[in-house]
N, C-alpha and C positions, 0 to 999 in steps of 0.2 A: 509868516514863514518861519520855520524852525531851522536853525543851523546847529551843527555839532562842532564844538570847539574843544581842543584838548585842555585839560586842567593841569595846573602845577601839581606836584606830588605833595599833598598836605600832610603835615606831621600830626595835626590835631583837628578834631571836629568838636565844635562847641554847639550845644543844643539848648533851645528853649525847652520848657517842660510841659506846661498846660496846653493841651490840644495840639501839641507837636508830637510828643512821645506817648502821652496819656490822654484819654478822653475824659475831660472834667466838665464839659458843658452842662450836663444835668445837675451836677453839684453846684456849679457857679450860678445857675438859674435859681436853684432852691435857696442858696445862701443869700443871694442878692435880694430876693423877695422877702425872706425872713427878716433881713435887716431893714428893708423899707417899711415893712409892717410894724416892726418894733418901734419905729419912730412916727407911725401914723401916716406914712406916705403911700401913695398908690403903687401897686405892683406893676411890673413891666413884663414885656414879652421876651421870648428867647432872642429874637432879632435885636431888641434894644440891649439886652445883656451882652451880646456879641459886639455891638458898637461900643459900649462902655468899656469892654475889656481891652480895647486898643490902648487905653491909658492905664498906668499903674494905679493901684488903689490909693497909694499915698498922694497921687496927683488928682484923681477923680473924686475921692470922698469929700475933701474940703468943699468942692463945688456943689456937691449934692446935700451934704449934712451940715455944712457950716461949722460952727464952733463945736458941734457934737461929733466931728469926724473921727476922732480917736476912739470914742466909745463905739461908734458905728463899725469901725474897723475890727474892734474886739468881738463884736456880735457876729460879724461876717466870718471871721476866721474860726470862731467857735462852731458855727454852723458847718463850715467846711470840715473841721476836725471830726465832728459828730457823724459825718457822712463819708468819711475817708474810705470805707470799705466798698463804696460804690464806684470808686475810681477804676477805670479799665485801661490796661495797656493796649495801644493800637496793635493790630496784627502786624507782625514784622519788627516790632521794636526790639525785642531781645535778640533775635537773629542778627539784626543790624549792628547792635552794640557789641555783641560777641564777635562778629566778623571783624569789626574795627579793632577790638582789643587783640584778637588773634593775629592781625596783620601789623601790630605794633603801634597803632595810632593812640594818641592821647585823647581822652574824652573829658569834656567839662560840661556841666549843666549850669546855665546862667539864666535865672528866671526872676520875674517881678513878684513871685509868690514869697510870702514871709519865709525867711531863711530856715528857721527852726522847723516849720511845717513842711517845707520842701525836703529837707533832709530826712524827716520822718517818713514821708511818702517814698522817697528813693530807697530807704532802708526796707520799707514794707515790700517792695518788689525786687529787692536784691539787685538793683541796677548797678552795673559796673561803671564807676566814674573816678577820675583822678582828682577832680576838683568840683565843688559845688558852691555856688554863690546865689543868694536870694535877697529879697528886699529886707532892708535893715542891717545887712552885713556891711554895707557901705552907705555913705550919706545920700547917694543918688541912685535912682532906679533907671532902667532902660527907658528911653533911648540914649540917655547920657552914657558916655563911653566908659565911665569909671570902673564898673565891674569887669568889663572886658580888659581894660588896661591892667588891672590887678591880676586877672587870670593870666594874661600874657607874661607879666613879670614873674609870677610865681612858677609858671611852667617853662620859663626861659624860651619864649617864642617871639617871633616877629609876626605882625598881622598877616603878612603874605604866606605864613606857614600854617594858617588856620582858616577854617571856613565856618560860618555861623548858619545853623539850620533853625528856622522858625516858621511861624504861620501868620504873622500880622505885619502891618506897616511899621509898628514899633520895632519889630525885629529887624526889618530892612534898614530903618534909620540907625539903629544900634550898630549894625555892621558897617554902614556907610560912615558913621562917625569914627569908626576904628580903621577905616580903609581896608576892610576885610570883605572877601567874597561872601555872598549870601545865597543860600538855597531855601526855597519855600516848599513846605508841604501844602499843596494847593488842592485840598479836597473840594468836592463839587459844590458845597454850600458856602464857600468862601468868596470874597470879593475879588474877582479876577483882575479888575483894573488896578487894585492895590498890589496884588501879588505879582503883577507883571513887572514891577520895578526890580524884583530880585534878579540875580544873574541866571538863576535856574528855577524852574517850577517842576516838581515831581508830584504826580497825583496820588502817590502812596509811598509808604516807607519801602515796600518791596522794590519799586522803581528806583528809589534812591540807592538801594544796595547795588543794583546793577550799574548805575552811573558811577558810583564811587569806585567800584571794582575796575571799571573801564577807564577811570580817570577822565571822564567826559561829562559834560552836562548840556542839557537842552536850553538854548536861548530862545525864549518865547517872545521877548520884547527887549529892545535896547532903548534905554532912556537917554 
């Protein structure tokens, strides 16, 4: 059963990047298998790539590659960099961000992607953002709250004044650890049971635009 609840007036919207605002699944699939092949390991399916993506690379790679994890991470990011032109903005991404900027909202992008590469991709698409934080910019990645705490401090915000938008259980945990509301982009191929933990699930960015304008969100499930 869906209920409509009023939202507080958020001053800021914090976004995940990969597969929230941009479609990078094909690139992640390719880079993952290039890296596995480099180390003589078996390639994996897209489904397995999506499961592995729930953890940050700094967390998952030591489990997969052992002592070679730093070299593997370098191979992985090189493959992503070489295919960066294949990244696609999801439909509605720029209208959403421009609408938020026009209405005076603060925008931050907080991702587990390597910080330098993240900023390069954001610059590539001329995405408007007031703050960008990625993996390596702080000692801990999501779902540890550190990147969020730094963002809140730098932007002079309280957790209640911001909402986090993401696509994975890691994003939900990140927001939970910050005591911040969370909105999921729940596209059809995502795990609905995981995404149901979010305060709100929108099936597309266009739906999110409507809900943010109305200061309402759909509650699909209450945990």
